C-alpha positions in Angstrom: -143.6 122.4 -72.9 -141.8 119.3 -71.6 -138.0 119.4 -72.1 -135.9 116.3 -71.5 -132.2 117.0 -70.3 -129.7 115.3 -72.4 -127.8 112.4 -70.7 -124.2 112.2 -71.6 -122.5 108.8 -71.7 -118.9 108.2 -70.9 -116.8 104.9 -70.5 -115.5 105.9 -67.3 -115.9 108.7 -64.8 -113.5 109.4 -61.8 -115.0 111.2 -58.8 -113.0 112.3 -55.7 -113.0 114.5 -52.6 -116.8 115.0 -52.2 -116.7 114.9 -48.4 -120.2 113.9 -47.8 -121.0 114.5 -44.2 -119.6 118.2 -44.2 -121.5 121.4 -44.5 -119.2 122.3 -47.5 -120.2 119.3 -49.4 -121.7 120.4 -52.8 -124.0 117.3 -52.9 -126.7 119.0 -55.0 -124.1 119.8 -57.7 -122.8 116.1 -57.5 -126.5 114.7 -57.9 -127.0 116.9 -60.8 -123.8 115.7 -62.5 -124.8 112.1 -61.7 -128.4 112.7 -63.1 -127.1 113.9 -66.4 -123.9 111.6 -66.9 -123.9 107.9 -67.3 -120.8 105.7 -67.5 -119.7 102.0 -67.8 -117.4 102.5 -65.0 -117.7 104.9 -62.1 -114.6 105.2 -59.8 -115.1 106.7 -56.3 -111.5 107.7 -55.6 -111.0 108.8 -51.9 -112.8 111.0 -49.5 -116.3 110.5 -50.7 -117.4 110.2 -47.0 -115.8 112.5 -44.6 -115.7 110.1 -41.6 -113.1 112.5 -39.8 -115.7 115.1 -39.8 -118.5 113.0 -38.9 -116.7 111.7 -35.8 -116.5 115.2 -34.4 -120.0 116.5 -35.3 -122.7 114.7 -37.2 -124.1 116.3 -40.2 -126.0 114.6 -42.9 -128.2 116.4 -45.3 -131.0 114.9 -47.3 -128.8 115.6 -50.5 -126.2 113.4 -49.0 -128.7 110.5 -48.8 -129.7 111.2 -52.5 -126.3 111.0 -53.7 -125.7 107.6 -52.0 -129.0 106.3 -53.3 -128.0 107.6 -56.9 -124.7 105.8 -56.8 -126.5 102.5 -55.6 -129.1 102.9 -58.3 -126.3 103.2 -60.9 -124.6 100.1 -59.7 -128.1 98.3 -59.7 -128.5 99.3 -63.4 -125.2 98.0 -64.5 -122.5 100.7 -63.9 -119.4 99.1 -62.5 -119.0 101.1 -59.3 -115.6 100.9 -57.6 -114.8 102.8 -54.4 -111.2 103.2 -53.4 -111.1 104.8 -49.9 -109.0 107.6 -49.1 -107.7 109.1 -45.7 -111.0 110.8 -44.8 -112.9 107.5 -45.3 -110.3 105.0 -44.0 -112.8 103.1 -41.8 -114.2 101.7 -45.1 -110.8 99.9 -45.6 -112.0 97.3 -43.2 -114.5 96.2 -46.0 -112.1 95.9 -48.9 -112.8 93.2 -51.5 -116.6 93.4 -50.3 -119.5 94.6 -52.3 -122.6 96.6 -50.9 -125.4 97.2 -53.0 -123.2 96.6 -56.2 -120.4 99.0 -55.0 -117.2 97.2 -54.6 -114.8 98.4 -52.2 -111.0 98.0 -53.1 -107.9 99.1 -51.8 -106.4 99.6 -55.2 -107.7 99.0 -58.8 -106.3 99.4 -62.3 -108.5 100.8 -65.2 -107.7 100.0 -68.6 -108.6 102.7 -71.1 -110.1 102.1 -74.4 -106.9 102.4 -76.0 -105.1 100.0 -73.6 -103.3 102.4 -71.3 -103.4 101.5 -67.6 -104.6 104.0 -65.0 -104.1 103.0 -61.4 -105.4 104.0 -58.0 -103.4 102.7 -55.2 -103.2 102.9 -51.4 -99.7 103.7 -50.1 -99.1 103.3 -46.5 -96.7 105.8 -45.0 -95.4 107.1 -41.7 -97.3 105.4 -38.8 -99.2 103.0 -41.3 -101.8 105.8 -42.1 -103.4 105.0 -45.4 -103.6 107.7 -48.0 -104.7 107.3 -51.7 -102.2 108.6 -54.1 -104.0 109.6 -57.4 -102.5 111.7 -60.2 -105.1 114.5 -60.5 -104.4 114.8 -64.1 -105.4 111.1 -64.4 -108.8 112.1 -63.0 -109.9 114.4 -65.8 -112.1 117.3 -65.7 -115.4 115.5 -64.7 -114.4 115.4 -61.1 -113.7 119.0 -60.8 -117.3 119.8 -61.8 -118.3 118.2 -58.8 -116.0 119.2 -56.0 -114.9 122.4 -54.5 -112.4 120.7 -51.9 -110.5 119.4 -54.9 -110.0 122.9 -56.5 -109.1 124.4 -53.3 -106.6 121.9 -52.8 -105.3 122.3 -56.3 -105.1 126.1 -55.7 -103.1 125.8 -52.5 -100.7 123.3 -54.1 -100.2 125.7 -57.0 -99.4 128.5 -54.6 -97.1 126.3 -52.6 -95.1 125.3 -55.9 -95.0 129.1 -57.0 -93.4 130.0 -53.7 -91.0 127.1 -53.8 -89.9 128.1 -57.5 -89.3 131.9 -56.3 
């Protein structure tokens, strides 16, 4: 018996903190998510590729290639794919305003929701001109959390720090 998995369609999906190039990356989970979810807009919001880790030690599993190929395929088939580099993939900032395989790299972008609200991802430079992406995690929604263990870990640590601060 052949069963066809349902594909969900969303207007927009935001994904962050995947950290391709690390052993802890859950690329298989992301690949499964991408296979079963389509969107008109796909925002890759920071730390998709972990250039910091790749500089220290090269690790690139086949599943990481599969994720990149799936993203390129989505762009080729009409999804508007926007990549806003974060601090771990800051070398890609040298390519802002360029497009590779249908993926547009931008330093900042504004997404207008169906009801007219404006959500922004913007790069702010602080300290020694080190780029960092500032994104309200609440604006990302639950879809990014399905794919990414590092984001959940970061949120737990932040919650613990906040709880200690409030004591």
